[in-house]
N, C-alpha and C positions, 0 to 999 in steps of 0.2 A: 641780234637780228631784228631788222625793222620790216614788218610785213606791210604790203601795199594792197589796198582794196582792188579787186578785179574790175577791169574796164574793158570795153570792146576793143580798144586800141591795143590790148595785150594779146590778142589772138595769135599773131604770128610768133611772138616770143614763146608763148606756152606750147604752141603746136610743134615747134622745133624740138621740144623735150618729149612731148606726148607721142607723136607719130611713130617713131621707131619701135615702140612697144607693141603695136598692133593689138591693143586690148580688145577683148570681146565685151567687156563691161562698158556700160553707158557712162559711168562716173567720170571717165577721163576724156570725154568729149568736151571741147571748149564750150559748145552751145549749152550742154547740161550745166556746166559751171556758171555760165552767163545767166541762164534762166533763174537759177537759184542763188545768185550772188548776194541778194539782199536777205532773203529768208535764212540762208545758211552762213551769212557773214563771211563770205569766201575771200580770203586774202592769200597772197603768195610772196615768197622771197626767193631769190637765187643766191644760194650760199655756197661759196667755193665751187661754183659751176654746177650745183645741184638744185633742181626746182623742188621747193617745199611748199605744199599747199595746206593751209589751215582753215578749218571750217567748223560749223556746229551742225549736229543733227537736228531733227525737228523737235527734239525734247530740250534743246538748248545746251547740249553737252559737246564741248569742244574736243577736237582731235586733229591729227595730221593724216593726210592721205599718203599714199606710197611715194617716197622720194623718187625723183626721176632724173636720170642722167648721171647717177653715181657710178663709181668704179668699185669693184669688189673689195679692193684694198682700203677704201675709205668709208665704207658703209657703217662700220662699227663706230667710227669717230662721229659720223652724222647722227647715228642713233643715240649715242651718249649725250651729245649736245641737245637733242630733242627731249630726252628724258629730263635733263636739267631744266629746260624751258618749261616743260609740262609741270614740274614741281613748283617752279617759281611763279607760274601763272595759274595755278590751281585748275588745270585742265582735267576733265573727267577721264578721257581715254588717252592712250598714246597714239595708236594707229587704228583706223577703220578703212573700209573700202579696198582692202588688200586683195590682190589676185593670188591664185594658187602658186604660180611660179615664184613670186616674192616670198611667200610662206616657206616654200621648200628651200629656197636659198638661205633664209634665216635659220631654219632648222639645222642646216649644215654648219652654222657658225656658233650656235648656242646650245646649251644643254636643255632639252625640252622639259625635263623633269625639274631642274633646279632654277633655270633662268627665265623661261618664257611661258606664257599662257596663251593658247590659241583657241579661238571660238568661232564657229561658223555663224554667220549673220543671216539666218534664213529669211527674215523679212525683207532683206535687201538683195536676195538672189535675183539676177536678171533672167528673163524668159527669152530664150532664143528659138526661133522658128525657121524652117526652111521656106524660102520665099515661094518656091514652086507650089508647095502645098497650100500656102495662104492664097495663092492666085487660083489654083484649080479647085480647091475645096472638094477634092475627090475622096472616095472611100467612105466606109460606114462611120468612122470616127467623126468626120466633119459633115456628115449628111445633114444634121440639124442646122449648121451654119449656112450650108448651101440653100436650104429651104428658106431661111431668113433673108438671105441675099436675093433669092428669086422673088420672094414676097415683095421686097422693096421695089425691084425693077418693074414688076407687073402692076403694082398699085399706084405708082407715083410718076408724074411727068417731071423727070429730073434732068439736071444738067451739072456736069462737073467742070469746074474752072480751076486753072492754076492760080496760086496766090502770087500774082505778079503785078497786075494793074492796081492803081490807086483805089479804084472803086471796090475791088474785091478785098483789098486790105482793109478798107474802111468797113465793109460789111462784116468781116471776120471780127474786128474789134467791137463793133456794135453788138454782134451776136454773143461774143464772149462776155461783155459787160452785162448783158441781159441774163445770161445763164448763171453768172456768179452773183446776181443781185441779192439773193438770199443769204449770202455768206460774207457780208461786209465786216463782221466781227471776227472772222477767221483769218488770222494773219498769214497763215500758210497759203490758203486759197487766194487771198488778195495778192500775195507775192507771185503766185503762179499766173494770175491774171496779168500782172505787170510784166512778167516774163514773156507771155504770149504777145503782148503789145510790142515789147522790145524786139522780139524775133521777127515779127511780120514787117516791122519798120526797117529792119536791117538784114533782109534776106540775102542780098548780094554780098555784104561784108561777111556774114556768117556762113555763106555757101549752103544755106538750107533750102529745102524745097517744100511745097505744100499744095494741098488741094482744098477747095471748098465745094460742097454739094448744095445745090439749090433745088427747091421744089416750088414751082409756080413763082419764081423770082424771089423766093424767101430762102435765106441760108438755113440749112438744117443740120449741117455737120462740117467739120474741117479737121485737117490733120497736118502736122508739121514734123519734118524729120530731115535726115541727112545721111549721105554715105560717109562712113568713117574710113573705109579703105575699099579695095576691090572686092573683098569678100563679105563685107558687113555694112548694113545700114541700121540706123536706129530711128524708131518712131518716138519723138519726144512728147508730142501732144496729140491727143485724139479726143474730140468733143462732139457730141451730137444731141439732138433733141429727141428724147425717147418717145415722144408722141407719134413719131413716124416709125411704124413697124419695120423692123429689119435694118434700120439705118446704120447701126454699128457694124453689122456684118458687111453692109455695102461699103462704107467708107474704109473699113479695114482692108478689104480685098482691092478696092479701086485704087487706093493710094499705093499699095505695093505693086500692083500691076502697071500703074502709070509711071511710077518713079523709080522702082527698085527691082524690076524684073531681071536685071543683069547681075545682081549680087546673089550669093548663095544663102546668106543668113540675115534674118531680121531680128534685131533686139527690140523688144517691146517693154523694156525696163522692168521694175520690180513691183511687188504688190503691197509693200509697206506693212504687211501683216493684216491688211484689211480683208476680212473673210469673203465679202462679195467680189472684190477685185481678184483675189486668189482663185476663186471658183471660175471666174470669167477667163482668166489667163490660162488656167489648166484645161479649160474646155476646148481650147484650140490645140491641145496635145503638143506641147513644146518639144523641139528636137533635143534641147538641153537646158538645164538650169545652170547659169554661170555663177559659181559660188563666189562669195565675198567673205572676208575674214576680219576679225578683230584680234589685234595682237597687243598683249600687255607684257611688261617685264616685272618679275617678282622682286619684291623689296629684299 
């Protein structure tokens, strides 16, 4: 197998394999893959009509994502081939980013006690929210968020713009560069910064949408995302200047209300095991945590 580095020109090819699955996970969004293609060394190959994606996690450990487009009768052959490739190339994992349906299918094919090892990857569970609740911020559980939102709209002379015009795109890039200024030695954050630049420069090709929030003509927040299907949207990037009280509550609600009010669920991605991020995501009381799994085969 000869793997090819992911490029934006590969979007249509990959989405032909991805779309039929209707994943709730953000991992199988082409935009997610595109943003992190450098940091995670994302490559792919189409082998016997099956899409196989190879990548590394943020610790530099390589693995395969869930094969896509396989038939039940040939998945064992695919897995055997990937096990051999893993051994030959000293990969750390066999599979990560697996959804529950795939895990259940594999359980029906192999002896769970003798052949396979399955682990929940909690740090990479995706947070799913009901869009209506993110927009209305009603009820006791979200009372604090609504107060933060109201604080922002009362205290600042703000304007919300779609990330479409060149001047707004330029402002987003300038703001992002400023906010990442203190992280020049962090390869992951610099890769995220490059991903933001790539997305805003290719909004039409990627079919993403975004908003920028201005206060007194100064950009103070922006968010980028996309609809994955009629039921689900994902927020890929959300950045704000915390010097502005309530700005995160504002941009969170404003983006969903403006762009995704017609879908039921919003995926706000994972917390990566970061305590502050986990606390923040849980504070919005998710509808569901979309589980992801690690799958290994015993020697």
